[in-house]
C-alpha positions in Angstrom: 86.2 143.4 149.8 84.8 142.7 146.2 87.1 145.4 144.7 90.0 144.0 146.6 89.4 140.5 145.1 89.1 142.1 141.6 92.4 143.9 142.0 94.1 140.7 143.3 92.8 138.7 140.4 93.9 141.4 137.9 97.4 141.4 139.5 97.6 137.5 139.2 96.4 137.6 135.7 98.9 140.3 134.7 101.7 138.4 136.3 100.8 135.2 134.5 100.6 137.0 131.1 103.9 138.8 131.6 105.6 135.5 132.6 104.3 133.9 129.4 105.1 136.7 127.2 108.7 136.6 128.2 108.9 132.9 127.9 109.6 130.4 130.6 112.9 129.2 129.4 114.3 132.6 128.8 113.4 133.6 132.4 114.4 130.4 134.2 117.6 129.6 132.2 119.0 132.8 130.7 122.5 130.9 130.3 120.9 128.6 127.6 120.2 131.5 125.2 122.2 131.3 121.9 121.8 127.5 121.5 120.9 126.5 118.0 119.6 123.0 118.6 119.5 120.1 121.1 117.2 118.1 123.2 114.1 120.0 124.3 113.8 120.4 128.1 110.5 118.8 129.1 110.1 121.1 132.0 110.2 124.3 129.9 108.0 122.7 127.3 105.4 121.8 129.8 105.4 125.3 131.3 105.1 126.9 127.9 102.3 124.2 127.2 100.4 125.3 130.4 100.6 128.9 129.1 99.3 127.7 125.8 96.4 125.9 127.5 95.2 128.9 129.4 96.4 131.9 127.2 96.7 130.8 123.6 98.4 133.9 122.1 101.0 134.4 125.0 101.7 130.6 125.1 102.6 130.6 121.3 104.8 133.7 121.8 106.4 131.9 124.8 107.2 128.9 122.6 108.4 131.2 119.8 110.7 133.1 122.0 112.1 130.0 123.6 112.9 128.4 120.3 114.3 131.5 118.9 116.6 132.2 121.7 117.4 128.6 122.2 116.5 128.6 125.9 114.1 125.6 125.4 117.0 123.3 124.7 118.8 121.3 127.4 122.5 122.2 127.7 124.8 119.7 126.0 126.8 119.2 129.2 130.0 118.5 127.2 132.9 120.8 126.6 135.9 120.3 124.4 137.9 121.5 127.5 136.3 121.8 130.9 136.2 125.4 132.1 137.9 124.5 135.3 140.9 123.3 133.4 141.0 126.5 131.3 140.8 128.6 134.6 144.3 127.3 135.3 145.7 129.6 132.5 144.2 132.8 134.1 146.0 134.6 136.8 144.6 136.5 139.7 144.3 139.7 137.7 142.2 138.0 135.1 144.9 138.0 132.5 145.4 134.9 130.3 148.7 133.3 130.2 148.8 132.2 126.5 151.8 129.8 127.0 149.8 127.9 129.7 146.7 128.1 127.7 148.5 126.7 124.6 149.8 123.8 126.8 146.4 122.9 128.3 144.9 123.0 124.7 147.7 120.8 123.4 147.2 118.3 126.3 143.5 118.2 126.2 142.8 118.5 122.4 146.0 117.0 120.9 146.3 120.2 118.8 149.1 122.7 118.7 147.2 126.0 118.3 149.1 129.3 117.5 148.3 131.6 120.2 151.2 134.0 120.2 149.2 136.7 118.4 146.0 136.1 120.3 144.4 139.0 121.9 142.2 138.9 125.0 138.8 140.6 124.6 138.2 142.9 127.7 134.7 142.9 129.2 132.5 145.6 127.6 134.7 145.9 124.5 132.0 146.0 121.9 134.4 147.3 119.2 136.5 144.3 119.5 133.5 142.0 119.3 132.2 143.9 116.2 135.6 143.5 114.4 135.3 139.7 115.0 131.7 139.9 113.9 130.5 138.4 117.2 127.5 139.4 119.2 127.1 139.9 122.9 125.1 137.1 124.7 123.6 137.3 127.9 
C-alpha cells in the first residue's frame, strides 16, 4: 500500500510539473497564441502564480511561455470585420469570391481594396506563407 501511495504521489507531482512547464494559458487557450499585448487574463495569471508558489522554476517558466506566446492576454474581442460577415464571401467549396469579398470590405470598412490579383492561400501551403514572410500559428 505504501508503494502504491508513493506511485500516486509521483504521478500527481509529474502531472503538475508538466502542466506548469507547458504554461496554463498555452494549454487552455491555444487560440490566443501570437498576441503581442493586451489585458492580462487574471485566471491564467492566478494559475501561473499558483505554479510559482508551489514550484518556483516551473512557475517562472509558465509565466515566461505565456508572455512569450501571448496566451496570457485576453482576446480583444473586436474585429475590423466580423468573421461571420466575411464567411458570406466563401462558397461551399471553400473558394473565396473576390468580388463579394471586395463589396463586404467596402461596405464594412469604407475602403475600396484592390483584390483583383489577390491569391487565396491553401491550407498547408508553407511555400506561399514563406513568400509572404508569414509564419504558421496554431
